[in-house]
TIRO-2110 file (N, C-alpha, C; in Angstrom, 1 decimal):
// TIRO-2110
-2.5, -13.3, -15.0, N, 1, A
-1.9, -11.9, -14.8, CA, 1, A
-2.0, -11.6, -13.4, C, 1, A
-0.9, -11.0, -12.8, N, 2, A
-0.9, -10.7, -11.4, CA, 2, A
-1.4, -9.3, -11.1, C, 2, A
-2.6, -9.0, -11.3, N, 3, A
-3.2, -7.7, -11.1, CA, 3, A
-3.3, -7.5, -9.6, C, 3, A
-2.7, -6.4, -9.1, N, 4, A
-2.7, -6.1, -7.7, CA, 4, A
-4.0, -5.3, -7.3, C, 4, A
-4.7, -5.7, -6.3, N, 5, A
-5.9, -5.0, -5.9, CA, 5, A
-5.5, -3.7, -5.1, C, 5, A
-5.9, -2.6, -5.6, N, 6, A
-5.7, -1.3, -4.9, CA, 6, A
-6.9, -1.1, -4.0, C, 6, A
-6.8, -1.5, -2.7, N, 7, A
-8.0, -1.5, -1.9, CA, 7, A
-7.9, -0.6, -0.7, C, 7, A
-6.9, 0.2, -0.6, N, 8, A
-6.7, 1.1, 0.5, CA, 8, A
-6.8, 2.5, -0.1, C, 8, A
-7.4, 3.4, 0.6, N, 9, A
-7.6, 4.8, 0.0, CA, 9, A
-6.5, 5.7, 0.4, C, 9, A
-6.2, 6.7, -0.4, N, 10, A
-5.2, 7.7, -0.2, CA, 10, A
-5.9, 9.0, -0.5, C, 10, A
-5.4, 10.1, 0.1, N, 11, A
-6.0, 11.4, -0.2, CA, 11, A
-5.5, 12.1, -1.5, C, 11, A
-4.3, 11.6, -1.9, N, 12, A
-3.7, 12.3, -3.1, CA, 12, A
-3.9, 11.5, -4.3, C, 12, A
-4.3, 12.3, -5.4, N, 13, A
-4.6, 11.7, -6.7, CA, 13, A
-3.4, 11.0, -7.2, C, 13, A
-3.6, 9.8, -7.7, N, 14, A
-2.6, 8.9, -8.3, CA, 14, A
-1.6, 8.2, -7.3, C, 14, A
-1.8, 8.5, -6.0, N, 15, A
-1.0, 7.8, -5.0, CA, 15, A
-1.7, 6.5, -4.7, C, 15, A
-1.0, 5.4, -4.8, N, 16, A
-1.7, 4.1, -4.6, CA, 16, A
-1.1, 3.3, -3.5, C, 16, A
-2.0, 2.7, -2.7, N, 17, A
-1.6, 1.9, -1.6, CA, 17, A
-2.2, 0.5, -1.7, C, 17, A
-1.4, -0.5, -1.7, N, 18, A
-1.8, -1.9, -2.0, CA, 18, A
-1.4, -2.8, -0.9, C, 18, A
-2.2, -3.7, -0.5, N, 19, A
-1.9, -4.8, 0.5, CA, 19, A
-0.9, -5.7, -0.2, C, 19, A
0.1, -6.1, 0.5, N, 20, A
1.1, -7.1, 0.0, CA, 20, A
0.9, -8.4, 0.8, C, 20, A
1.2, -9.5, 0.1, N, 21, A
1.1, -10.8, 0.7, CA, 21, A
2.3, -11.2, 1.5, C, 21, A
2.1, -11.9, 2.6, N, 22, A
3.1, -12.5, 3.4, CA, 22, A
2.7, -13.9, 3.6, C, 22, A
3.7, -14.8, 3.4, N, 23, A
3.5, -16.2, 3.7, CA, 23, A
4.4, -16.6, 4.8, C, 23, A
3.8, -16.9, 6.0, N, 24, A
4.5, -17.2, 7.2, CA, 24, A
4.3, -18.6, 7.7, C, 24, A
5.4, -19.2, 8.2, N, 25, A
5.2, -20.5, 8.9, CA, 25, A
6.3, -20.5, 9.9, C, 25, A
6.5, -21.7, 10.6, N, 26, A
7.5, -21.8, 11.6, CA, 26, A
8.9, -21.6, 11.2, C, 26, A
9.2, -21.7, 9.9, N, 27, A
10.6, -21.5, 9.4, CA, 27, A
10.9, -20.1, 9.1, C, 27, A
9.9, -19.2, 9.0, N, 28, A
10.2, -17.8, 8.6, CA, 28, A
9.0, -17.3, 7.8, C, 28, A
9.4, -16.5, 6.8, N, 29, A
8.3, -15.9, 5.9, CA, 29, A
8.9, -15.5, 4.6, C, 29, A
7.9, -15.4, 3.6, N, 30, A
8.2, -14.8, 2.3, CA, 30, A
7.3, -13.5, 2.2, C, 30, A
8.0, -12.4, 1.9, N, 31, A
7.3, -11.2, 1.8, CA, 31, A
7.2, -10.8, 0.3, C, 31, A
6.1, -10.7, -0.3, N, 32, A
5.9, -10.3, -1.6, CA, 32, A
6.1, -8.8, -1.7, C, 32, A
6.5, -8.3, -2.9, N, 33, A
6.8, -6.8, -3.0, CA, 33, A
6.2, -6.3, -4.3, C, 33, A
6.8, -6.7, -5.5, N, 34, A
6.4, -6.1, -6.7, CA, 34, A
6.6, -7.1, -7.9, C, 34, A
5.7, -7.2, -8.7, N, 35, A
5.8, -8.1, -9.9, CA, 35, A
5.6, -7.3, -11.2, C, 35, A
6.2, -7.7, -12.3, N, 36, A
6.1, -7.0, -13.5, CA, 36, A
4.7, -7.0, -14.0, C, 36, A
3.8, -7.9, -13.5, N, 37, A
2.4, -8.0, -14.0, CA, 37, A
1.5, -7.1, -13.1, C, 37, A
2.0, -6.5, -12.0, N, 38, A
1.2, -5.7, -11.2, CA, 38, A
0.8, -4.4, -11.9, C, 38, A
-0.4, -3.9, -11.6, N, 39, A
-0.9, -2.7, -12.2, CA, 39, A
-0.1, -1.5, -11.8, C, 39, A
0.6, -1.5, -10.7, N, 40, A
1.5, -0.4, -10.2, CA, 40, A
2.9, -0.5, -10.8, C, 40, A
3.2, -1.5, -11.5, N, 41, A
4.6, -1.6, -12.1, CA, 41, A
4.7, -0.7, -13.3, C, 41, A
5.8, 0.1, -13.3, N, 42, A
6.1, 1.1, -14.3, CA, 42, A
7.4, 0.9, -15.0, C, 42, A
8.0, -0.3, -14.8, N, 43, A
9.3, -0.6, -15.4, CA, 43, A
10.4, -0.6, -14.3, C, 43, A
11.6, -1.1, -14.6, N, 44, A
12.6, -1.2, -13.7, CA, 44, A
13.8, -0.4, -14.1, C, 44, A
14.3, 0.4, -13.1, N, 45, A
15.5, 1.2, -13.4, CA, 45, A
16.5, 0.9, -12.3, C, 45, A
16.1, 0.7, -11.0, N, 46, A
17.0, 0.6, -9.9, CA, 46, A
16.2, 0.1, -8.7, C, 46, A
16.8, -0.6, -7.8, N, 47, A
16.2, -1.0, -6.5, CA, 47, A
17.2, -0.7, -5.4, C, 47, A
16.7, -0.1, -4.3, N, 48, A
17.6, 0.2, -3.2, CA, 48, A
16.9, 0.2, -1.9, C, 48, A
17.6, 0.2, -0.8, N, 49, A
17.1, 0.3, 0.6, CA, 49, A
17.6, 1.6, 1.2, C, 49, A
16.8, 2.2, 2.0, N, 50, A
17.2, 3.3, 2.8, CA, 50, A
17.1, 2.9, 4.3, C, 50, A
18.2, 2.8, 5.0, N, 51, A
18.2, 2.5, 6.4, CA, 51, A
17.9, 3.8, 7.2, C, 51, A
17.0, 3.8, 8.1, N, 52, A
16.6, 5.0, 8.8, CA, 52, A
16.7, 4.6, 10.3, C, 52, A
17.5, 5.4, 11.0, N, 53, A
17.7, 5.2, 12.5, CA, 53, A
16.4, 5.7, 13.2, C, 53, A
16.2, 5.2, 14.4, N, 54, A
15.0, 5.7, 15.2, CA, 54, A
14.9, 7.2, 15.3, C, 54, A
13.7, 7.7, 15.1, N, 55, A
13.4, 9.1, 15.2, CA, 55, A
14.0, 10.0, 14.1, C, 55, A
14.8, 9.5, 13.2, N, 56, A
15.4, 10.3, 12.1, CA, 56, A
14.4, 10.5, 11.0, C, 56, A
14.4, 11.8, 10.5, N, 57, A
13.5, 12.2, 9.4, CA, 57, A
14.3, 12.5, 8.2, C, 57, A
14.0, 11.9, 7.1, N, 58, A
14.6, 12.2, 5.8, CA, 58, A
13.6, 12.9, 4.9, C, 58, A
14.1, 13.8, 4.1, N, 59, A
13.3, 14.5, 3.1, CA, 59, A
13.4, 16.0, 3.4, C, 59, A
12.7, 16.7, 2.6, N, 60, A
11.7, 16.6, 1.6, CA, 60, A
12.4, 16.4, 0.2, C, 60, A
11.8, 15.6, -0.6, N, 61, A
12.3, 15.3, -1.9, CA, 61, A
11.2, 15.2, -2.9, C, 61, A
11.5, 15.6, -4.2, N, 62, A
10.5, 15.5, -5.3, CA, 62, A
11.3, 15.0, -6.5, C, 62, A
10.7, 14.0, -7.2, N, 63, A
11.3, 13.4, -8.4, CA, 63, A
10.4, 14.0, -9.6, C, 63, A
11.1, 14.4, -10.6, N, 64, A
10.5, 14.9, -11.8, CA, 64, A
9.9, 13.8, -12.7, C, 64, A
10.7, 12.7, -12.8, N, 65, A
10.3, 11.6, -13.8, CA, 65, A
10.2, 10.3, -13.2, C, 65, A
10.7, 10.1, -12.0, N, 66, A
10.8, 8.7, -11.4, CA, 66, A
9.5, 8.4, -10.7, C, 66, A
9.0, 7.2, -11.0, N, 67, A
7.9, 6.6, -10.3, CA, 67, A
8.5, 5.6, -9.2, C, 67, A
8.0, 5.8, -8.0, N, 68, A
8.6, 5.0, -6.8, CA, 68, A
7.6, 4.0, -6.3, C, 68, A
8.2, 2.9, -5.8, N, 69, A
7.4, 1.8, -5.1, CA, 69, A
8.1, 1.5, -3.8, C, 69, A
7.5, 2.0, -2.7, N, 70, A
8.0, 1.9, -1.4, CA, 70, A
7.3, 0.7, -0.7, C, 70, A
8.1, 0.0, 0.1, N, 71, A
7.7, -1.0, 1.1, CA, 71, A
8.6, -1.1, 2.2, C, 71, A
8.2, -1.5, 3.4, N, 72, A
9.0, -1.5, 4.6, CA, 72, A
9.1, -3.0, 5.1, C, 72, A
10.2, -3.7, 4.8, N, 73, A
10.4, -5.1, 5.2, CA, 73, A
10.9, -5.2, 6.6, C, 73, A
11.4, -4.1, 7.2, N, 74, A
11.9, -4.2, 8.6, CA, 74, A
11.6, -2.8, 9.3, C, 74, A
10.9, -2.9, 10.5, N, 75, A
10.6, -1.7, 11.2, CA, 75, A
9.3, -1.0, 10.8, C, 75, A
9.2, 0.2, 11.3, N, 76, A
8.0, 1.0, 11.0, CA, 76, A
8.4, 2.4, 10.5, C, 76, A
7.8, 2.9, 9.4, N, 77, A
8.1, 4.2, 8.8, CA, 77, A
6.9, 4.9, 8.6, C, 77, A
6.9, 6.2, 9.0, N, 78, A
5.8, 7.1, 8.6, CA, 78, A
6.3, 7.9, 7.4, C, 78, A
5.5, 7.9, 6.3, N, 79, A
5.8, 8.6, 5.1, CA, 79, A
4.7, 9.7, 4.9, C, 79, A
5.2, 10.9, 4.7, N, 80, A
4.3, 12.0, 4.5, CA, 80, A
4.5, 12.5, 3.0, C, 80, A
3.4, 12.6, 2.3, N, 81, A
3.4, 13.0, 0.9, CA, 81, A
2.6, 14.3, 0.8, C, 81, A
3.1, 15.2, 0.0, N, 82, A
2.5, 16.5, -0.2, CA, 82, A
2.3, 16.7, -1.7, C, 82, A
1.1, 17.1, -2.1, N, 83, A
0.8, 17.3, -3.5, CA, 83, A
0.8, 18.8, -3.8, C, 83, A
1.8, 19.2, -4.5, N, 84, A
2.0, 20.6, -5.0, CA, 84, A
1.9, 20.7, -6.5, C, 84, A
1.4, 19.7, -7.1, N, 85, A
1.3, 19.7, -8.6, CA, 85, A
0.2, 20.7, -9.1, C, 85, A
0.6, 21.5, -10.0, N, 86, A
-0.2, 22.6, -10.5, CA, 86, A
-1.6, 22.2, -10.9, C, 86, A
-1.8, 21.2, -11.6, N, 87, A
-3.2, 20.8, -12.1, CA, 87, A
-3.8, 19.6, -11.4, C, 87, A
-3.3, 19.2, -10.3, N, 88, A
-3.8, 18.1, -9.6, CA, 88, A
-5.1, 18.4, -8.9, C, 88, A
-6.1, 17.4, -8.9, N, 89, A
-7.3, 17.6, -8.1, CA, 89, A
-7.1, 17.6, -6.6, C, 89, A
-5.9, 17.1, -6.2, N, 90, A
-5.6, 17.0, -4.7, CA, 90, A
-4.5, 18.0, -4.4, C, 90, A
-4.3, 19.0, -5.2, N, 91, A
-3.3, 20.0, -4.9, CA, 91, A
-3.5, 20.6, -3.5, C, 91, A
-2.4, 20.7, -2.7, N, 92, A
-2.4, 21.2, -1.4, CA, 92, A
-2.7, 20.2, -0.3, C, 92, A
-3.0, 18.9, -0.7, N, 93, A
-3.3, 17.9, 0.3, CA, 93, A
-2.0, 17.2, 0.8, C, 93, A
-2.1, 16.7, 2.0, N, 94, A
-1.1, 15.8, 2.6, CA, 94, A
-1.7, 14.4, 2.8, C, 94, A
-0.8, 13.5, 2.8, N, 95, A
-1.2, 12.1, 3.2, CA, 95, A
-0.1, 11.6, 4.1, C, 95, A
-0.5, 11.0, 5.2, N, 96, A
0.4, 10.4, 6.1, CA, 96, A
0.1, 8.9, 6.1, C, 96, A
1.2, 8.1, 5.8, N, 97, A
1.0, 6.7, 5.6, CA, 97, A
2.0, 6.0, 6.5, C, 97, A
1.6, 5.0, 7.2, N, 98, A
2.5, 4.2, 8.1, CA, 98, A
2.7, 2.8, 7.4, C, 98, A
3.9, 2.5, 7.2, N, 99, A
4.2, 1.1, 6.6, CA, 99, A
5.1, 0.4, 7.6, C, 99, A
4.8, -0.9, 7.7, N, 100, A
5.7, -1.7, 8.5, CA, 100, A
5.7, -3.2, 8.0, C, 100, A
6.4, -4.0, 8.7, N, 101, A
6.5, -5.4, 8.3, CA, 101, A
5.5, -6.4, 9.0, C, 101, A
4.6, -5.8, 9.7, N, 102, A
3.6, -6.7, 10.4, CA, 102, A
2.2, -6.2, 10.1, C, 102, A
1.6, -5.2, 10.7, N, 103, A
0.2, -4.8, 10.5, CA, 103, A
0.0, -4.0, 9.3, C, 103, A
1.0, -3.3, 8.7, N, 104, A
0.8, -2.4, 7.6, CA, 104, A
1.8, -2.8, 6.5, C, 104, A
1.9, -4.0, 6.1, N, 105, A
2.8, -4.4, 5.1, CA, 105, A
2.1, -4.2, 3.7, C, 105, A
2.4, -3.0, 3.2, N, 106, A
1.7, -2.5, 2.0, CA, 106, A
2.8, -2.0, 1.0, C, 106, A
2.4, -1.8, -0.2, N, 107, A
3.2, -1.2, -1.3, CA, 107, A
2.6, 0.2, -1.5, C, 107, A
3.4, 1.3, -1.4, N, 108, A
3.1, 2.6, -1.7, CA, 108, A
3.7, 3.0, -3.0, C, 108, A
2.8, 3.2, -4.0, N, 109, A
3.3, 3.5, -5.4, CA, 109, A
3.0, 5.0, -5.6, C, 109, A
4.1, 5.8, -5.9, N, 110, A
4.0, 7.2, -6.0, CA, 110, A
4.5, 7.7, -7.3, C, 110, A
3.6, 8.4, -8.0, N, 111, A
4.0, 9.0, -9.3, CA, 111, A
5.0, 10.1, -9.1, C, 111, A
5.6, 10.6, -10.2, N, 112, A
6.5, 11.7, -10.1, CA, 112, A
5.7, 13.0, -9.8, C, 112, A
6.4, 14.0, -9.2, N, 113, A
5.8, 15.3, -9.0, CA, 113, A
5.3, 15.5, -7.6, C, 113, A
5.4, 14.5, -6.7, N, 114, A
5.0, 14.6, -5.3, CA, 114, A
6.1, 14.8, -4.4, C, 114, A
6.0, 15.7, -3.4, N, 115, A
7.0, 15.8, -2.3, CA, 115, A
6.8, 14.7, -1.3, C, 115, A
7.9, 14.2, -0.8, N, 116, A
7.7, 13.2, 0.3, CA, 116, A
8.9, 13.3, 1.3, C, 116, A
8.6, 12.9, 2.5, N, 117, A
9.5, 12.8, 3.6, CA, 117, A
9.2, 11.6, 4.4, C, 117, A
10.1, 11.1, 5.2, N, 118, A
9.8, 9.9, 6.0, CA, 118, A
10.6, 9.9, 7.3, C, 118, A
10.0, 9.1, 8.2, N, 119, A
10.6, 9.1, 9.6, CA, 119, A
10.5, 7.6, 10.1, C, 119, A
11.6, 7.2, 10.7, N, 120, A
11.5, 5.9, 11.4, CA, 120, A
10.8, 6.1, 12.7, C, 120, A
9.7, 5.4, 12.9, N, 121, A
9.0, 5.5, 14.2, CA, 121, A
9.0, 4.2, 15.0, C, 121, A
9.9, 3.3, 14.6, N, 122, A
10.1, 2.1, 15.5, CA, 122, A
11.2, 2.3, 16.4, C, 122, A
11.3, 1.4, 17.4, N, 123, A
12.3, 1.6, 18.5, CA, 123, A
13.7, 1.3, 18.0, C, 123, A
13.8, 0.5, 16.9, N, 124, A
15.1, 0.1, 16.3, CA, 124, A
15.1, 0.7, 14.9, C, 124, A
16.1, 0.5, 14.1, N, 125, A
16.1, 1.1, 12.8, CA, 125, A
15.0, 0.5, 11.9, C, 125, A
14.7, 1.2, 10.8, N, 126, A
13.7, 0.7, 9.8, CA, 126, A
14.4, 0.6, 8.4, C, 126, A
13.9, -0.2, 7.6, N, 127, A
14.5, -0.4, 6.2, CA, 127, A
13.3, 0.0, 5.2, C, 127, A
13.5, 1.0, 4.5, N, 128, A
12.6, 1.4, 3.4, CA, 128, A
13.1, 0.9, 2.1, C, 128, A
12.4, 0.0, 1.4, N, 129, A
12.8, -0.5, 0.1, CA, 129, A
12.1, 0.3, -0.9, C, 129, A
12.8, 0.6, -2.0, N, 130, A
12.3, 1.4, -3.1, CA, 130, A
12.7, 0.8, -4.5, C, 130, A
11.7, 0.5, -5.3, N, 131, A
12.0, 0.1, -6.7, CA, 131, A
11.5, 1.2, -7.6, C, 131, A
12.4, 1.8, -8.4, N, 132, A
12.1, 2.9, -9.2, CA, 132, A
12.2, 2.5, -10.7, C, 132, A
11.5, 3.3, -11.5, N, 133, A
11.4, 2.9, -12.9, CA, 133, A
12.6, 3.4, -13.8, C, 133, A
13.4, 4.3, -13.3, N, 134, A
14.6, 4.8, -14.0, CA, 134, A
15.8, 4.7, -13.1, C, 134, A
17.0, 4.6, -13.7, N, 135, A
18.2, 4.6, -12.9, CA, 135, A
18.3, 6.0, -12.2, C, 135, A
18.9, 6.0, -11.0, N, 136, A
19.1, 7.2, -10.3, CA, 136, A
19.8, 8.3, -11.1, C, 136, A
19.3, 9.5, -11.1, N, 137, A
20.0, 10.6, -11.8, CA, 137, A
19.9, 11.8, -10.8, C, 137, A
21.0, 12.3, -10.3, N, 138, A
20.9, 13.4, -9.3, CA, 138, A
20.3, 14.7, -9.8, C, 138, A
20.2, 14.9, -11.2, N, 139, A
19.7, 16.1, -11.8, CA, 139, A
18.2, 15.9, -11.9, C, 139, A
17.6, 14.8, -11.6, N, 140, A
16.2, 14.5, -11.9, CA, 140, A
15.3, 14.8, -10.7, C, 140, A
15.9, 15.2, -9.6, N, 141, A
15.1, 15.5, -8.4, CA, 141, A
15.6, 16.7, -7.7, C, 141, A
14.7, 17.2, -6.8, N, 142, A
15.1, 18.4, -6.0, CA, 142, A
14.8, 18.1, -4.5, C, 142, A
15.5, 18.7, -3.6, N, 143, A
15.2, 18.6, -2.2, CA, 143, A
15.0, 19.9, -1.5, C, 143, A
14.3, 19.8, -0.4, N, 144, A
14.1, 21.0, 0.5, CA, 144, A
14.4, 20.6, 1.9, C, 144, A
14.8, 21.6, 2.7, N, 145, A
14.9, 21.2, 4.1, CA, 145, A
13.6, 20.9, 4.8, C, 145, A
13.6, 20.3, 5.9, N, 146, A
12.4, 19.9, 6.6, CA, 146, A
11.5, 21.2, 6.9, C, 146, A
12.1, 22.3, 7.3, N, 147, A
11.4, 23.5, 7.5, CA, 147, A
11.6, 24.4, 6.3, C, 147, A
10.5, 24.7, 5.6, N, 148, A
10.6, 25.5, 4.3, CA, 148, A
9.3, 26.2, 4.1, C, 148, A
9.3, 27.1, 3.2, N, 149, A
8.1, 27.9, 2.9, CA, 149, A
7.1, 27.3, 1.9, C, 149, A
7.5, 26.1, 1.2, N, 150, A
6.7, 25.5, 0.2, CA, 150, A
5.8, 24.4, 0.8, C, 150, A
6.3, 23.7, 1.8, N, 151, A
5.5, 22.6, 2.4, CA, 151, A
5.2, 22.9, 3.8, C, 151, A
3.9, 23.2, 4.1, N, 152, A
3.5, 23.6, 5.5, CA, 152, A
3.2, 22.4, 6.4, C, 152, A
4.2, 21.6, 6.7, N, 153, A
4.0, 20.4, 7.5, CA, 153, A
5.0, 20.5, 8.7, C, 153, A
4.4, 20.2, 9.9, N, 154, A
5.2, 20.2, 11.1, CA, 154, A
5.4, 18.7, 11.6, C, 154, A
6.7, 18.3, 11.5, N, 155, A
7.0, 16.9, 12.0, CA, 155, A
6.9, 16.7, 13.5, C, 155, A
6.7, 17.7, 14.3, N, 156, A
6.7, 17.7, 15.7, CA, 156, A
7.4, 16.5, 16.3, C, 156, A
END
């Protein structure tokens, strides 16, 4: 069984960060991402990439039912997660997580109900990969502008 070790801490309840394996040699590399036997796997609905240009910020977004699995195979992305869930032990907390393809090649598994936003902080574009447990449904999520009265975060 391919149980993934969750060995990195997060501030937000149920937000999981896992080290991913890379196999590199003179020919290139193999980047592991997600297996159906991983403890963070919640089913397959859709996989997609989000290309983010340098210094661009996307978000805020919240999914009601979708569990997300982020990884960054190209570039560097800062992901900010905000917990506004009513009964969560980490309600009101923020987590800032940097993922990249070299020093922070990790899987960020996010349950439904969390707000998130992300920014490309590399000199060139970044690619954020996402495997979600349900097919995309535009009625299943909500968005807010970067500046809003719900999420007190300053992207400076």
